N, C-alpha and C positions, 0 to 999 in steps of 0.2 A: 848656042845654048850652053855649051860646056864653059865658055868664057863667062857667061852670066852666072852660072853656078859657082865658079871659082870666086867671082867678085863678091857674091853673097856670103860665101864662107869666110873670106878675108874680113868683110865688114862685121860678121858675127863675132869672129875672134877679137877684132878690135874693140867691139862693144863690150864683150865680156871682160877683156883685160882692162878696159877703161874703168870698169866698176870696181877694180881693186886699188885704184889710185887714191891718194889722200884727198879728202874733201876740200874744195876751194870755191870761192865765189866765182860765178860765171855770169856773163852778161846774158840777159834773157833774150832768147832768139825766137820763142814761140809766142804768137799772138792769136787769141781765139775770141771771136765774137760770141755772144750768148747763144747757146744752142737750146732752144725751147721745144719740148715735145709735150703735148697735152693728150691725156687719155681720152679715149672714145671720140677722137677728132675725125671728122668726115673728110673725104678726099676732095679733089682728085689726087691720086698718088702717081708717081712719087712726088713728095711735097718737101719744099725747101725747109731745112731746120736751122742752119747756121753755117759759118765759114771759119776756117782756120788758116793761119799765115805764119811762115817762118822766114826770117830775114836772110837766110841763106839763098833764098830765091833771087836776090838781087844780083848775085855773081855767078850763079850756076843755072844750068837747065835742069829743072827738078820735076819730081812727081810726088804727090801726096798719097800715102797709103793708110788704110784703116783696117783694124782687125780686132778680134776678141768677141765677148758675148754680145749677141744682137747682130753680129756681122757674119762670122764664120764659126761661131761657137754657140752652144745652147746657153740660155734659152733664146728663142726667137731668132733663129738663123735667118739671115737675109733681110732683117728689119732696117738696117742702116747701110748706106753706101756713099762713096764720093764719086759722083757722076763726072765732074770736071776735075780730073786729078791734078791739073796744072794750077787751078785756082783754089782748090780746097773747099769746094761747096759740099756740105753734108745734106743728104736727103733721107727722108723716112718713107717707107714703102707701104705701110698699112696701119690700121687702127691698133691702138695699144690699150691693154687693161692694166691700170696702175695697181689694182688690188692683187693682180697676179704677179707682175714684175714692176716694182716701184722705181728701179734705176738700173743703168747699165754702165759697167766699167770698160771703156773702149781704149784702144791704143792707136795713136797717130804717129806715123813715121814720114821722114822726107829722104828721098834717095835721088841719086844722079840719074837722069833719064837715060843716059847712054850706058854707063857702067853698072848701074843698079847699086852703087856704093852708098851706104848710109852716110848722110851729111851731118846729122845731128843726133843727139840722144832722143829716144822715143818720148812721147808725151802720153801719160795715162790720164784720161779725163772721164769724170763721172757725169753721165747724162741722166738727169732726173726727169721723171714723168710727172707732169703737173696734174694735180688732183682736181676732179670736178665732183660735185655732190650728186653722185649717181647711186648711193646706197642709203636706205632707211635704217634707223636703229632697229635691232632685233632683240626681243626678250628671250631669256633662256628657256621659257616655256610659253606656250600659247594659253595655257589655263593652269591656275594654281588653286589648290584646295587646302585651306588652313582651318584650324579650330582654336578659338579663344574662349576664356572663361567669361561667364556673365559678370563677374566682379572685376573685369579688366577696366582699369581707369585710365584717364588721360595722363600724360606726363612726358617730359622730354626724353626720359630714359626708359619709357615703356612703349616702344613701337609695337604695333600689331603685326607688321610684316615688312619685308623689304623686297622690292622688285628691282631687277637690273636689266639694262639693255646695252648692247654693244653695236657700234657703228664701224663698218669696215673701211670707211674713208680715212684719209690721212690723219694720223694721230696728232693732237695739238692744234687742229684747225677748227674753224667754225663748222666745217662739213661733218666732223665727228663728235662735236660737243653736244651732249644729250641733256634734255630737260624733260621732267616727268609731270604728269597731271592726271587727275581723275575726271573722267568725262561722264560717268554714270554711277549712281548708287540706288539700289533697289532692295527693300522698300525705302522710301523717304519718310522719316519720322521726325517729329518735332524734338529738338534737343539732342538728336543722335546724328553726328556728322563724322564721316571719314575724310581725312585729308592726307595729302602726300607731299613730302619735301621735294621740291622741283630738282634739286641737285643730287641728293642721295638716294631717292626712291623709297625712303622710309615712310610707311603708312601709319598714321596716328589716328586716335579716336577722341572725339569730343563728346561729352555727355555720358549718360549711364545706360547701359544695355538693360533690357528687360526680356528675359527668356520667354515668358508667357505671351508677350506682345509680338516678338519676332525672334524665331530660333535660328535664322540665317539671313545673310545679306549677299548681294552680288555687286561687285565693283568692276568698272572698266577702266584700266590704266592705259595711258597713252605716253609714248616716248617719242620726242621730236628732236631733230638736229637743228643747227643754226645756219645751215648752208643756204644757198640760193639756187634753185627754189628749195624750201624746206621739205624734208622727207620725214614721215612718221609711221608708226605701227602701234597696235593695241594688243593687250592681253587681258584675260578675264581672271578675277580673283574671287573665288567662292569662299565666304566666311561662314563657318558653322559656329553657333553659340552653344557652349556647354553650360548647363544649368549650375548655378552656384547658390550659396545659402543666403537668400534674402527673405526667407520666411521662417519664423520661429515655430518649433513644435508647440502645440497647444493641447493641454489635457482636455479630454472629452468631458470629464467631470472634475471639479476642483475638490470634491470631498468623497472619500471612500470609507466604508465600514466593513469589518470582517470579524467573525467570531471564531476563536480557536480554543482548543482544549489545553489546559495547563499540563506541564510536565511532558510535552511531546514536541518533536520537531515537525515542521509543516513545510515541506518543499512545495513551491508554487501555491502558496496560500492565497495569493491575490494577484490579479493582472490589472495594470493601469494602462489605459489606452490614450494615445495622442494622435492628433491630426497634423499633417505637415503638407503644405502646398508645393514644396519642391519635388523634383523628379524622384520617384521611388527607387530604392536600392542604390542610392548615391550617398556620398559622405554628407551632402547637404540635407538629406532626408533622414538618414539613420540617427536614432536617438541615443543619448547617453544619460542614464538615470543615476541619481545620487541621493543617498539618505542624508539630508542636510541637518535634521534635528531628530533626536529621540533614540539614537543608536549608540549611546555612550558605552553601553556594556556589550556591544557587538552581538546582539541576539538576532539581528536581521541582516539580510543580504538581498540585493536587487540586481538583476541582469536584464539584458535586452534580448527579446526573442527575435532572431534574425529574419524570420518569415513575416511576422505581423508588426514588428517594431514596437510591440507592447513591452512594458516593464513587468518582469515577473518577480514578485516579492516573496521571499522565503523566510521562514523562522528556522535558523540553523542551530540555535541553542534554546532548549525548552524554557518557557516562561513559567514563573511561579504565580499561583493565584493569590498567595498570602501577601506577596510584596505589593502588588498593584493589580487590580482587576481590570484596568484599562490603560492602554498605551497610546500615545499620540506621536505620529511620525510626520515629518515634513519631507516630501519627495520633490526634488528639483530635476529638471530635464533641459538638455541643450543638444545641439547637433555635434557630430564629429568634426565638421568643418566650421571655421570661424564665420560669424555672422557679418554681413556687410549691408550698408544702406547708402542711399543716394541723397546728397544734400547740395542744393544749388548746382546741380549738374556734375558733381564730383562724387566718386566712390569713396566711402568712409568705412574702414574696417574698425569695428567697435565691439565692445562687450555690452550687450543689451541686458536689460533686466531679466533675470532668470525666472522661468515659469515654474510655479510651485503647485503642489496638491497636498492636501491633508488626509492622512489615513488614521482612523481610529480603530484600534484593535482591542476587542473585548475578550478578556481571558476568563474562561468558565472552567468549573471543576470538570476533570476528565470523566467522561462517561464510558470509559473502556472501549475506545475505538479500536478496530483491528490494527495490529502493528506488524509490519514486515520485518523479517529477520534475514540479513541485517537491513537497516533502513536504506543504506546505500550499498548496492551490490556492484562490484567491479568485475567485468567479464572480458577475457581475452578472446578475440575472434579465432575460431578453429576451422580447419579445412573441412570438417564434417558439417559445418553450418551452411547447408544448402536448402533451397526452398523445399518445404515439407518436412524437414528434420526438426526434432525437438530442440529448442534453444535452452531453456531452463524451466524448472518448476519453482516459481518464486512465490512462496506462501506467506500469508498473514495469519496471525493468531491473536487471541485476546490475552491481556494480562491476567485475567481471571477466567474460570470456566463458565462462560456465558452461552446460552442456548441459541444464539443468533446464527443464522445462515449467512455465509459470505459469498458475494459475487465479485468477480474481477473484471476490470475494464482498462483499456489503454487510454491514459489521459494525455500522453504526449509521445507521439511517434511520427514526426512530421514527414519522414521519408517513406512511411508505410512498410517498414522492413519486417514487422512482427504481427502475429495475431495471437489472441489469448482465449483460452477456454474459460468462459465465465464461471464455471462451477469448480474446475480442478485447479485453476491457476497455471496450467501448463502453457508456456509460451512456445509458439511454433514459428519457424522462419517462413515469412511470406514472400520475400523477394531477395535477390542477391544484394549483399552489402557493397556499396560503392564508395571507395576511398575519396573520389572527387566530388561527392555530394556537397552542396552548399551548407548542409546542416552538420557537417563534420568539422570540428574545430580542434586543431592540433591532434588529429587522429582519434578524437573522442566524439562519440555519438551518445546523446542523452535520451533515455527512455523513462517515462514516468508511468507507474501503475497505480490504480486506485483499487482498494478493497472496500466494498460497501456492504454493510450488514442490513438485515431487514428489521431492525429495531424501529421504535417510534420515539423520537425522530431517528432516521437512519444515520449511522456514524460511518465516516470515511477515513480509512488509513491510506497513507501514501508511501510508496516505495520507489526508489530511484535506481535505475540500472545505468552504469557508465560502461558503454561498450567501446573497448579500445581496438582499433583496426591495425595498430602497429604492434610490434613485438614487446611484451612486458612480462615474458615468462620468468625473468629473473626476480620478479616480485610476487609470484604466485606461490601459494602453499602447495606442498607435494606430499605424497604418501611416504612415510618413513621406510616401509618395507613393501615394495610393490608386489612381491611374490611370497606366498606362505605355503608351507608344506604341513598338512594336518593329518594326524593319525585318525583313521576311521574308528570311532568308538560307539558303543551302544548308548551311552549317556552323552547327549549332545552338549558339550561344553562350549560356551560362547567364545567366538574368535575375537581377539582384540586387534582392532585396526588403528594404527597410529599415524599422525600427520606431523609435519614440521614446516617451519618457515623456510622459504627458498634462500633467504639471506642469513639465516642463523645456522650454527653448527649443532646446537643442541635441540632437544625435542620440546623445550618449554614453550608454552603459548596456549591460547584459547582458540579452539576451532569449532566450527559447526559442520556436521556431516549430514548428507542426504543421499539416499539411493536414487540414481538416475533411472527411473522406472520406464525405460524405453521399450521393454518387451514384457510379455506375459510370464516368461520364464523367471525373470527377476522377481516379479510380484509373487509368484507361486512358491519360489524356493527360499527367498531371503527376506529378512527384515532387520531393522536396527534396534538395539536395546539401549542401555544407559549410555549417556554421553559424559565422559570424564574430563572434558576440556581439551586435552591433547590427544585423546583417543576415544573410541566408541566400540560398543559391542556389536558384532555381526552374528545373527542367529539364523540357523537353518530351520525352515518351517516343516520339513519332512526329510525322511531318509533319502539320501542321494547316493547313487552308485559311485564307486571309486573312479576317479578321473580328474580332469582339469576343468575349472570354471572361471569365467571372467565376470566379476561383480563391478558394475560401473558406479562410481561415487562422484558426488559434487561436494567439494570442500571449500569453505571460505574462512578467512581469518577475521580478526577484530577490525582491521582497516577496510573490510569489504571486498578484498581481492578474492576471486573465486576461480576454481579450475575444475575440470572434469578429468578424472583418471580412472583406469581400470585396475581393480585389485585382483591379482591372479591367485586363486585358491586351488591347491591340489589335495584331494582326498586320497590317501594311500594306506596300504596295509603296513602295520608295524608289528613285526614278530616279537620285538622286545617291549612293545607298548610305548616306545618313545621315538624310534627312528624309522623313517619311511624306507620300505624295501621296494625294489623294482620287481614286483610280482608279475609273472607271465599272465596270470588271470586278469590282472588289472589292465593289461595292454591288448587284450583280445578285442574288446570293443564290440560285444555282441548285442544286437537289439533283441526285442521280444520275439520277432518273427524268426530270427536265426536260431534262437534257443528252441522254439517250437519245432522247427525243421529238424534240429539235431535230435530232439527227444522222439520225434515221429520215426526217424530213421533207426534209432535205437530200439524202439518198440517193434518195428517190422522185423528187424534182425533177430530179436529175442523170441519172437513168436515161433520162429523155426526151431528153436531149441526146446525140445520136449524133455524138460528137466524141472526139478523142483526149484532150482535157482532161477530159471527163466520166469517161472510163475511168480516168484517173489519179486523180481525186478519189475514185472508188468504191474502191481498195486501201487508200488512206490512211484512209477512213471505217471500213472493216473493222478496220483496225489500232486506230483510236480506240475503237471499241466493245469490242474485246478488252481494251484497256488499262483502259477504264472498268469492265468486269466484274472484271478482276483486282484493281483498286483497291478495289472494293466488298468483295470477298472478303477482301482484306488488312485493311480496316478492321474487318470483322466479327470476324476471328480474330486481330487484331493483338496481343491480350494473351497469346496462347499459341503463336504461330508466328512464326519469323523471316522477314523478307522473302526471296523467291526471287530467285536470280540466274541470268540466262540468258546462255549463252556468246556468242550472236550480238549481244547488246545491250551487253555490258560492264557497268560499274557501274550499278546501279539508282539513279537520282537524280530529284529533283523537277524538273519542267520549269516555267519561269515563263510560258510561253505555248504555244499550239498550234503555232507556227511552229518550235519547237525539236524537235518529234518527228521521229525519223529514219525513213526508209523504206529497208528493206534491199534491196528488189528494184530500185529505180531512183530516182535523184535527180531532183527537180523543178527546172525552171529557176527562176532568181531572180525572174523577172517573171511567174511562174505566176498569181498572184492578179489581175494586171492584164490578163491575156489570156484570161479565161474567156468573153468575149463578152457581148452585150447580154442574153441570157436569164438570166445569173447575177444581173443587177440585180433581177429579180423576187424571187429567193430572199433577196437582201440586205434588201429592203423588208419581207418577211414576218418575218425574224428581228428586225429593229429594232422592229416593232410587238409581236411576241409576248414579247420579252424586254427590256422597258424597264428601265433602272436604277431601283433602289428608292430612294425618298426617305427 
């Protein structure tokens, strides 16, 4: 064995060194008959595959050796062998899967039988596994779901879909060449045929689809190879049809009439209705309206209601009765999507004859219908706008003082976000505002309010609210001075509240002001006086104690932008008549019950003082209690009763301190408070501890 190993080592060195020699032509010494191996071949095994021969065998006693993949290496170890090593017969020992291993690169050697010395260079030979048609073509999916438009027409470059199948058999052979066919179409309709290219698998359509007849189709595609015997498989193609525009919108009526007042804008003056047989809420159904004739001076505008598909005609510039008492408009309508038709089995995209309707507008002399101020109110959504909260008080008035009563109603609020009090015009939030609502366009939601009087015939005024759900604060008017400090005066001078445009640096501009009457306190304490355009008077309805007050305002400018802001008003003591002082008395914050308790404690303490001064303090305390009671009653009923006047007291006026109260029975000496004696000091200390100024 040691000699054999040495011989192999010598032969290996000789082989490797021989590989470094210069190339030269050598006489062929190896001869191989064809070695044929077929996949999936049945036994019995081992089975003869072929034979190899080397002419060195003429002169030497030799052995043939085989090694490499399929012999002593992966894959398929032990698949091949040389059973008769002297004759070079190659055998295969089991079934082979060509799709797993299509070929084997094996090595053949010839060695001396005794010395094991290599007698020739090795031969590397590729044993190919012959393919049989044992695989059917396979589709990438068993089921396909696709959608095509109803307007999809036939054409070489307009395939419906493409299916592909792959065959695992040997590439470039008949076993792997695939052809396609359609074996089923459901439903089968006259003039509508799906076909498939047998080579590419592209599915085409012949004829015109009709959504109302069939909204879907089912196809069965088959892929077959060309081997023997043929193998095939199938896949299902579900075709959904999407409705397209093959029906024109048609006006319900071709003639409309409407009567409007001269000199006024009329939002939503008329609605034009159309019918369309295409699927609702699709581009094939949605209508586009246009004023084709009669709007040369741009008095009119028409938009599409997204919910009803109706055309809403508005008068955006007032009409004059003197110019023309009757206007004639021609309104056309078409769809958002181009119209198509079917001619001789082919889809034709065309421009059909536009559908028209005639609108006659009769202009009549204005009968003083209620008018909203402003006609278009722009509102920014606020955090406080929750269900149940007051949204706005949007009022209508008459150009002249007419005795008609006005009732309010919501004419357009498709999402149902608001409710309106028919008598007061106060709008209340009914549900949360939804940014994703289909009725919101570019963050804008449109609300239309009608004000109807009780005249004969009744007149209707229209106001429009544009609610912005996005931030437009930079365009809103604002208070010029959000905080005012006002000296408490006997004569109530009107407070001047100014506004300014958010985009302007000066105070110039025309604004409208309204108190946001959210609470009874606002109605009872304040009202507005004259409006000067850029400012307005704020009046106090009754004497208010010193302190801070928030007065809610709604302000809108000439463009209709409106905002709600709180005006902070501080009533304070002014020793010099001009400048507010931080008076401790103004910070105590005592209610009526606290003052009564204080006076009661004072009365009980003074009863114990058997002196003339105590007696004098006890009528005056009685007078204070009576005045406190009267003041409380006056505050409770101040909204419905005028102040009482007493003959013995003269004019009723507000006192700035307790010292100014008069005593009708007897006048106190000027030094009264300084001569009460040492026992009054105890009462003073109690009052200081009980009623400390508030921080």
